[in-house]
N, C-alpha and C positions, 0 to 999 in steps of 0.2 A: 836671488839676494834682495827682488822685490819683495817674495813669499817671505822669506825670513824674517826683513823689516817690520813688512805688518806684524809676521805671529810677532816680532818679541813688539810691539806697541799696544795688544788688542792680548795680553798676558794677563792685563790686572783690571779686566777690564765686565764690571759687573752685569753687562749686558748679554758678554757672550760668553758662553760654556764650554766645553774643549765638545759637549754632543749640541748643541745647538742649530735646528739644518740650516741649510745652507743659502738658504729664500731664506728667513728667521734672516740670520745675520748682514745677508746683504740688506733688506729692506732695514735694518736699524740700524744700516751707516749710509743708505741713501736721504736716510731722513734726516741726521746729522746733518751730514752736508749738502742737506732744501737747505737748516735754520741759516744755516751758515748763510748758505748761496746769501739767502733776502733782505744779510744787515751788508753787505759788502755798499758801497754802492753803484749807480749806474757806469758805466764805460764811453762816457761820454762827452767831449770838449767845448764843451757851447754850455755861458753860463747860467739855459735856464733850466741847465737836470739837476746843477746842485742842492746838495741835502736830498733830493731822491733818494731813492731805494731801489734793487731790480726787485726782480716780480718775477722769479723763478714760479713751475707752478709744483704744490706738494702731491709730490708722489704720495702718500702714504694714505690720502684720501683717495683717492684715481685706483680703479679699482681692478684689479690682476686677469678678469676675463679678454 
C-alpha cells in the first residue's frame, strides 16, 4: 500500500524518471527531507530555544565512501 502511494506521489516529479537509478532517487529524497528538517523548530519546551531551528547534517555534502 505504501509503495503504491509513493509511486503516485512521484508520478509527476520532474527530478525522478522511470529509469532513474535507485541510489539517485534515494539521494534526491534525502536532500528534500534534510531541507525540510532544517526549517523545523527544535523540539524543546524551554523558552530559550524559541526561534531556533533544527541543525540536521546535510547528507548531500557527506561522502558516501
